[in-house]
C-alpha positions as CSV (number, residue, x, y, z in Angstrom):
1,X,-5.6,-25.6,9.6
2,X,-2.2,-25.6,8.0
3,X,-3.3,-25.0,4.4
4,X,-6.4,-22.3,5.5
5,X,-3.5,-20.0,6.5
6,X,-1.1,-20.4,4.1
7,X,-4.1,-19.5,1.6
8,X,-5.0,-16.8,3.7
9,X,-1.1,-16.1,3.6
10,X,-0.5,-15.8,0.2
11,X,-4.3,-14.0,-0.6
12,X,-3.2,-11.3,2.2
13,X,0.4,-11.1,0.1
14,X,-1.2,-10.9,-3.3
15,X,-3.7,-8.1,-2.1
16,X,-0.6,-6.7,-0.8
17,X,2.1,-6.5,-3.8
18,X,-0.6,-4.8,-6.2
19,X,-1.8,-1.8,-3.0
20,X,2.1,-1.6,-2.7
21,X,3.0,-1.5,-6.1
22,X,-0.5,1.3,-6.9
23,X,1.2,3.4,-4.2
24,X,4.6,3.2,-5.7
25,X,3.4,4.1,-9.0
26,X,1.3,7.0,-7.7
27,X,3.3,7.5,-4.4
28,X,0.7,7.5,-1.9
29,X,2.5,7.3,1.1
30,X,-1.4,5.8,2.9
31,X,-1.0,2.8,-0.1
32,X,2.5,1.9,1.2
33,X,1.5,2.1,4.9
34,X,-1.3,-0.2,4.2
35,X,0.5,-2.3,1.9
36,X,3.1,-2.8,4.7
37,X,0.6,-3.8,7.1
38,X,-0.8,-6.0,4.9
39,X,2.5,-7.7,4.5
40,X,2.8,-8.2,8.6
41,X,-0.4,-9.4,8.8
42,X,0.2,-12.1,6.0
43,X,3.5,-12.7,7.8
44,X,0.9,-13.6,10.6
45,X,-0.8,-16.1,9.0
46,X,2.5,-17.9,7.9
47,X,3.8,-18.0,11.2
48,X,0.3,-20.2,12.2
49,X,0.7,-22.1,9.3
50,X,4.5,-22.8,10.2
51,X,4.0,-23.7,13.9
52,X,0.7,-25.6,12.7
53,X,2.3,-28.1,10.1
54,X,5.2,-28.8,12.1
55,X,2.9,-29.4,15.6
56,X,0.5,-31.3,13.3
57,X,4.1,-33.5,11.6
58,X,5.2,-34.1,15.9
59,X,1.9,-35.4,16.9
60,X,1.7,-37.7,14.3
61,X,5.3,-39.3,14.4
62,X,4.6,-39.2,18.5
63,X,0.8,-41.2,18.3
64,X,0.7,-45.2,20.1
65,X,1.8,-47.8,19.2
66,X,4.9,-46.7,17.6
67,X,5.1,-49.5,15.4
68,X,2.0,-48.1,13.6
69,X,1.6,-44.7,13.1
70,X,5.4,-43.9,13.8
71,X,7.7,-43.9,11.1
72,X,9.7,-47.7,10.3
73,X,13.2,-47.2,12.2
74,X,15.6,-47.4,9.3
75,X,13.8,-43.7,8.2
76,X,15.0,-41.5,9.7
77,X,12.7,-38.1,10.6
78,X,13.7,-34.3,9.4
79,X,12.5,-31.0,7.8
80,X,14.5,-29.9,5.5
81,X,15.3,-27.4,2.7
82,X,11.4,-27.0,2.4
83,X,11.1,-25.9,6.3
84,X,14.3,-23.5,5.6
85,X,12.3,-22.1,1.8
86,X,9.0,-21.3,4.4
87,X,11.3,-19.5,7.5
88,X,13.5,-18.1,4.7
89,X,10.4,-16.8,2.5
90,X,7.8,-15.5,6.5
91,X,11.1,-13.6,6.9
92,X,11.4,-12.0,4.0
93,X,7.5,-11.3,3.9
94,X,8.0,-9.7,7.6
95,X,11.1,-7.4,6.2
96,X,9.2,-6.3,3.2
97,X,6.5,-5.6,5.5
98,X,8.4,-3.6,8.3
99,X,10.1,-1.3,4.9
100,X,6.5,-1.0,3.4
101,X,4.9,0.7,6.4
102,X,8.4,3.1,7.4
103,X,9.1,4.0,3.5
104,X,6.4,6.7,3.8
105,X,8.3,8.3,6.7
106,X,11.9,8.0,5.7
107,X,10.7,10.0,2.2
108,X,11.6,13.1,1.3
109,X,9.0,15.2,3.0
110,X,7.1,17.6,-0.1
111,X,7.6,20.4,-0.6
112,X,4.9,22.6,-1.3
113,X,5.2,25.5,-3.3
114,X,3.2,29.1,-2.1
115,X,1.4,30.9,-5.0
116,X,1.9,34.8,-4.0
117,X,-1.1,36.6,-2.9
118,X,-3.0,38.5,-4.7
119,X,-3.3,42.5,-3.7
120,X,-5.9,44.7,-4.6
121,X,-6.9,42.5,-7.3
122,X,-3.5,42.9,-9.3
123,X,-0.8,40.1,-8.9
């Protein structure tokens, strides 16, 4: 389950990058907004995968008999840098999603230049 959600998160975030880059290059506000929503959706899949990973590890370590399924007495259990990097990456993904979603509303409004109206066929 964890690998499935990680795969979905990676594919959604990569697609969000493509849409976001195209939206920035062509200055399409809708594409930037969609990229932000894709980042938020990818972040949701990351949250699910991280929670299932931690729950799976805790389930495996709490099974009985402990001498068969648990860790030996001289080995301690911890998550370390990998989980720190995973939660940090999740935070950056959600931040990118919020910023991409807000970017169209914070950008300067496009001014429309009106052409003079022709009266009686003359300019």
